[in-house]
C-alpha positions in Angstrom: 56.7 167.6 109.8 54.5 169.4 107.2 56.1 170.7 104.1 57.6 174.1 104.5 56.2 176.0 101.5 59.2 178.4 101.3 62.6 178.5 103.0 65.5 180.9 102.3 69.0 179.7 103.2 70.8 183.0 103.5 74.5 184.0 103.2 76.1 180.5 103.3 79.1 179.2 101.4 77.4 177.3 98.6 79.5 174.3 97.5 78.2 172.3 94.6 80.9 169.9 93.5 79.1 168.9 90.3 79.1 172.5 88.9 82.2 173.6 90.7 80.3 176.4 92.5 82.0 177.6 95.7 80.6 181.1 96.5 78.7 182.9 99.2 75.1 183.2 98.3 71.4 182.5 99.0 69.2 179.5 98.1 65.4 179.8 97.9 63.4 176.6 98.3 59.7 176.2 97.7 57.4 173.2 97.1 60.3 170.7 97.5 62.5 172.2 94.9 65.3 174.7 94.6 63.8 177.8 93.1 66.8 180.0 92.9 70.5 180.0 93.7 72.0 183.4 93.7 75.2 185.2 94.8 73.1 188.3 95.3 70.6 188.6 98.2 67.2 187.0 97.7 64.1 187.9 99.6 61.4 185.6 101.0 58.2 185.9 103.1 58.8 182.4 104.4 61.3 181.0 106.8 64.7 182.6 106.5 67.7 180.8 108.0 71.0 182.6 108.5 73.8 180.3 107.1 76.6 182.8 107.5 79.9 181.0 108.3 78.3 177.7 107.2 78.6 175.5 104.1 75.5 174.8 102.1 76.0 171.5 100.3 73.9 169.0 98.3 72.4 166.5 100.6 75.0 163.9 101.7 74.8 160.4 100.3 76.0 157.2 101.9 75.9 154.1 99.6 76.7 151.6 102.4 74.5 151.2 105.4 72.8 148.4 107.3 69.4 149.2 108.7 68.4 145.6 109.6 64.8 145.8 108.4 63.1 143.4 107.8 64.6 141.7 110.9 64.3 138.4 112.8 64.2 140.5 116.0 67.9 140.0 116.7 68.8 143.6 115.8 67.6 146.8 117.2 67.9 149.1 114.2 65.0 149.9 111.9 64.6 152.0 108.8 63.1 154.7 111.1 66.0 154.7 113.6 68.6 154.4 110.9 67.0 157.3 109.0 67.1 159.4 112.1 70.8 158.6 112.4 71.3 159.5 108.8 69.6 163.0 109.0 71.4 163.7 112.2 74.6 163.3 110.2 73.5 165.3 107.3 72.6 162.4 104.9 69.5 162.7 102.7 70.1 159.5 100.8 71.5 156.1 101.9 71.7 152.7 100.3 70.7 149.8 102.5 72.5 146.5 102.3 70.5 143.3 101.7 71.7 141.3 104.7 68.3 141.5 106.3 66.1 138.7 107.6 64.8 137.5 105.2 67.5 138.6 102.8 66.5 140.9 99.9 66.2 138.3 97.2 62.5 138.8 96.5 61.1 141.7 94.4 58.2 142.1 96.8 60.8 142.8 99.6 62.4 145.5 97.4 59.0 147.2 96.9 58.2 146.9 100.6 61.5 148.5 101.5 60.8 151.4 99.2 57.4 151.8 100.8 58.8 151.7 104.4 61.3 154.4 103.4 58.6 156.6 101.9 56.4 156.2 105.0 59.3 157.2 107.3 59.9 160.3 105.2 63.1 161.4 106.9 65.5 160.5 104.1 65.7 158.4 101.0 66.5 154.8 101.7 67.4 153.0 98.5 67.5 149.2 98.7 70.1 146.9 97.2 69.4 143.4 96.3 71.2 140.1 96.9 73.3 138.6 94.1 72.4 135.1 95.3 69.4 133.5 97.0 69.7 134.1 100.8 73.2 135.5 100.2 74.3 131.9 100.4 76.4 131.9 97.2 74.7 128.8 95.8 72.0 130.0 93.4 71.6 133.3 91.4 68.9 135.6 92.7 66.2 136.7 90.2 68.2 139.8 89.3 66.1 140.9 86.4 63.0 141.1 88.6 64.9 142.6 91.6 66.4 145.4 89.5 63.0 146.0 87.8 61.5 146.3 91.3 63.9 149.2 92.2 67.1 147.7 93.6 69.8 150.3 93.2 72.7 147.9 93.2 73.6 144.2 93.4 75.6 142.8 96.3 75.8 140.0 98.8 77.5 142.4 101.3 78.6 140.6 104.4 79.6 137.8 102.1 81.5 137.6 98.9 80.2 135.9 95.7 82.8 133.2 95.8 81.8 131.2 92.7 83.3 132.5 89.5 80.3 131.4 87.5 77.8 133.2 89.8 80.0 136.2 89.9 80.2 136.4 86.1 76.4 136.1 85.9 76.0 138.8 88.5 78.3 141.1 86.6 76.3 140.5 83.4 73.1 141.3 85.1 74.6 144.5 86.6 75.7 145.5 83.1 72.3 144.7 81.6 70.4 146.8 84.2 73.0 149.6 84.4 73.5 149.2 88.2 76.7 148.7 90.1 77.9 145.5 91.6 79.2 146.2 95.1 81.6 143.5 96.3 82.4 142.5 99.8 86.0 141.5 99.1 86.8 138.6 101.3 88.0 135.2 100.3 86.5 133.0 103.0 89.1 130.2 102.5 91.8 132.6 103.8 89.9 134.0 106.7 88.7 130.9 108.6 88.8 131.8 112.2 90.1 135.3 111.3 89.0 138.2 113.5 91.7 140.9 113.1 94.5 142.0 110.8 97.3 139.4 110.4 100.4 140.8 112.0 102.5 141.3 115.1 99.6 142.7 117.3 97.3 139.8 116.2 100.1 137.3 117.1 100.6 138.9 120.5 96.9 138.9 121.3 96.5 135.4 120.0 93.5 136.1 117.9 92.7 134.5 114.5 94.5 136.1 111.5 92.8 137.9 108.6 95.4 138.7 106.0 95.3 141.5 103.4 95.5 139.0 100.5 92.0 137.7 101.4 90.7 141.1 100.2 93.2 141.7 97.4 92.7 138.3 95.7 89.0 138.9 95.3 89.6 142.4 93.9 92.1 140.9 91.4 89.7 138.1 90.4 86.7 140.3 89.9 88.7 142.8 87.8 89.7 139.9 85.6 86.2 138.5 85.4 84.8 141.9 84.5 87.3 142.7 81.8 85.1 141.6 78.9 81.8 142.4 80.6 82.4 146.1 81.5 79.9 146.3 84.4 80.3 149.0 87.0 82.2 147.1 89.8 82.7 148.7 93.2 84.9 147.6 96.1 83.2 148.1 99.5 85.1 149.2 102.7 88.6 149.0 101.3 91.1 148.2 104.1 94.3 147.2 102.3 96.9 149.4 100.5 97.3 146.6 98.0 93.6 146.9 97.0 94.1 150.6 96.3 96.9 149.8 93.9 94.9 147.1 92.1 92.0 149.6 91.6 94.4 152.3 90.5 95.8 150.1 87.8 92.3 149.1 86.6 91.1 152.7 86.4 94.3 153.6 84.5 93.2 151.0 81.9 89.8 152.8 81.6 87.9 150.0 83.4 84.7 150.8 85.3 86.2 149.9 88.7 85.7 152.0 91.8 86.1 151.9 95.6 85.1 153.4 98.9 86.8 154.3 102.2 85.1 154.3 105.6 85.9 156.5 108.6 87.3 153.7 110.7 89.8 152.5 108.0 91.0 156.1 107.7 91.5 156.8 111.4 92.1 153.5 113.3 94.7 150.8 113.2 94.9 147.2 114.4 96.4 148.6 117.6 92.9 149.6 118.6 92.0 145.9 118.9 94.3 145.8 121.9 93.2 149.2 123.2 89.5 149.3 122.5 88.6 145.6 122.4 85.6 144.5 120.5 84.6 148.1 119.6 87.5 147.8 117.2 86.4 144.5 115.7 85.6 145.2 112.0 84.9 143.4 108.8 87.2 143.9 107.0 89.6 144.4 109.9 91.5 147.5 110.9 95.0 147.4 109.3 98.2 149.4 109.8 99.2 153.0 109.4 100.8 152.3 106.0 97.4 151.1 104.8 95.8 154.4 106.0 98.4 156.3 104.1 97.8 154.2 100.9 94.0 154.9 101.3 94.7 158.6 101.5 97.0 158.6 98.5 94.2 156.8 96.6 91.8 159.5 97.6 94.1 162.2 96.5 94.6 160.7 93.0 90.9 159.8 92.7 91.5 156.0 92.8 89.0 156.0 95.6 86.1 158.3 94.8 83.5 157.6 97.5 83.3 157.8 101.2 80.8 155.4 102.9 80.3 154.5 106.5 79.4 150.8 106.5 77.0 151.8 109.4 76.4 148.5 111.2 74.4 148.7 114.4 74.5 145.8 116.9 73.1 145.4 120.3 75.8 146.0 122.9 75.3 142.5 124.2 76.8 141.1 121.0 79.9 143.3 121.5 80.2 142.5 125.2 81.7 139.1 124.5 85.2 137.6 124.0 86.8 139.2 121.0 86.5 136.0 118.8 82.8 135.8 119.5 81.7 139.4 119.3 79.9 141.0 116.3 81.9 142.8 113.6 81.1 146.4 112.8 80.2 149.8 114.2 77.7 152.6 113.8 78.8 155.7 111.9 76.2 157.9 110.4 75.7 160.4 113.2 79.4 161.3 113.4 80.8 160.4 109.9 81.1 164.0 108.6 83.3 165.1 111.5 85.4 162.0 111.2 86.0 162.4 107.5 86.9 166.0 108.2 89.4 164.9 110.8 91.0 162.3 108.5 91.0 164.3 105.3 90.6 168.0 105.8 92.4 168.5 109.1 95.1 166.2 107.9 95.6 168.3 104.7 94.5 165.5 102.3 91.5 167.3 100.8 89.6 170.6 101.0 85.8 170.8 101.6 84.7 170.8 97.9 86.8 167.7 97.1 85.6 165.9 100.2 82.0 166.8 99.6 82.3 165.5 96.1 83.0 162.1 97.6 79.8 162.3 99.6 77.4 163.9 97.0 77.7 163.8 93.2 80.2 161.0 93.0 78.2 158.4 94.9 75.1 159.7 93.1 76.8 158.9 89.8 77.7 155.4 90.9 74.1 154.5 91.7 72.9 156.2 88.5 71.0 159.0 90.2 71.9 162.2 88.4 69.0 163.9 90.2 70.8 163.6 93.5 74.0 165.0 95.0 73.7 168.3 93.2 72.4 171.8 93.8 70.5 173.0 90.7 67.6 175.3 90.1 64.5 173.2 89.5 66.2 170.2 91.3 65.1 168.4 94.4 65.8 170.3 97.5 68.0 167.8 99.3 70.4 170.1 101.2 72.9 169.8 104.1 74.1 172.9 106.0 77.4 172.3 107.7 79.2 174.3 110.4 82.8 173.5 109.6 84.0 175.2 112.9 81.5 173.5 115.2 83.6 171.8 118.0 81.7 168.9 119.7 82.3 165.7 121.5 80.9 162.4 120.1 78.4 161.0 122.5 76.9 157.7 121.3 74.0 157.9 123.7 72.7 160.8 121.7 72.7 159.0 118.3 69.6 158.7 116.3 70.6 155.1 115.7 69.7 152.5 118.3 73.2 151.2 118.0 75.8 152.4 120.5 78.7 150.4 119.2 81.0 153.3 118.3 84.8 153.3 118.9 84.8 157.1 118.5 82.7 157.7 121.5 84.2 160.6 123.5 86.3 161.9 120.7 86.5 165.7 120.3 85.9 166.6 116.7 85.2 169.6 114.5 82.6 170.0 111.8 78.9 169.2 112.1 75.7 168.9 109.9 73.4 171.4 111.6 70.6 171.3 109.1 69.3 168.5 106.9 66.6 169.2 104.3 65.0 166.3 102.4 62.7 167.2 99.5 62.2 170.7 100.9 61.4 169.6 104.4 63.8 170.2 107.3 64.3 166.9 108.9 67.1 167.9 111.3 67.9 171.3 112.7 70.5 172.1 115.4 69.5 174.7 117.9 72.3 177.2 117.2 71.3 177.6 113.5 69.6 181.0 113.6 66.2 181.7 112.0 66.0 185.4 111.0 
């Protein structure tokens, strides 16, 4: 789609969590930048879009997605299809995990990933790099070179960095290059054969147990290792209430520790493994209602500052297997906004400005991109228009992602991204958003 020289977003509720703005107004965009933000009416000879009744937000950011490119051919998702899923959901920036084939342990792969994203042009796909060669946990990856090539974070996501020595070296590299270390918190010694939350339902179903302590002990270890290093350390896809408390205590001590919550861990419990089968098989697993409540308490008191989907597409054939053999994970970008709204806004946990902060300026701060997640005159025109009253039914067959592994398929939800603008170009537009 060619660059739209001038676009006027008219009469929307402008929410910019960074500045605290929450007012009705107009935003004028030209040549990829925000030219003016005004609470009085602006004029334009270009395209004028009526945003009355809608929220105009900074472009949404998801720091945890799996786009599977490069791939061995075993996965269906690509940067192109994943980006389409992202913009359908209102996301203008995503961070792609390094569990590709080959893994992102070569600076040339980082540079190639940035080029593929630029060529796609739908949204900004920022690559992360492996902490260890091949994500095997045996040898440190060339972290200086990977960060210099443009890796936005260090992680072996999908696997933990189990070695204390390698973890310490990774934290030192993260500190040196001012990037976060994103940890997949799972002690493999405690999850051998584990496929779902350890508890009464797991025992009844006869599946392998995955206890909370497998997550919590890694969080506790990493906080201790990082105490005298001071790197930015981030817990991915928190599932356990105990993890929330560990992070709360570390943050109270002033340590650079953060964490994220995903839609499925805010809305689903381990009962879904019985009711939905493999569509509810996650890594880390779905827990219990008291863990959901602990996550929400952590969100309210800013222990958890980021919302991230862990978008993980898989061919349906890898889900259509016995539970123990099926793939872990679900897709989430297309429907994430409505699911967060259901879990947090409709449940009275947060209001729209607070929730959007967890999807805009706060993730941008973690990845050291102060140019993103904000609405500012002269800034990049990454903008999401949201209809908070739009009622719709999640239909996985309409997703931009090639993945259809979604346990929320058929849910009736409220709230939808109806326009996504990336760098001044409209990359997603719902039909009911009216052009004047």
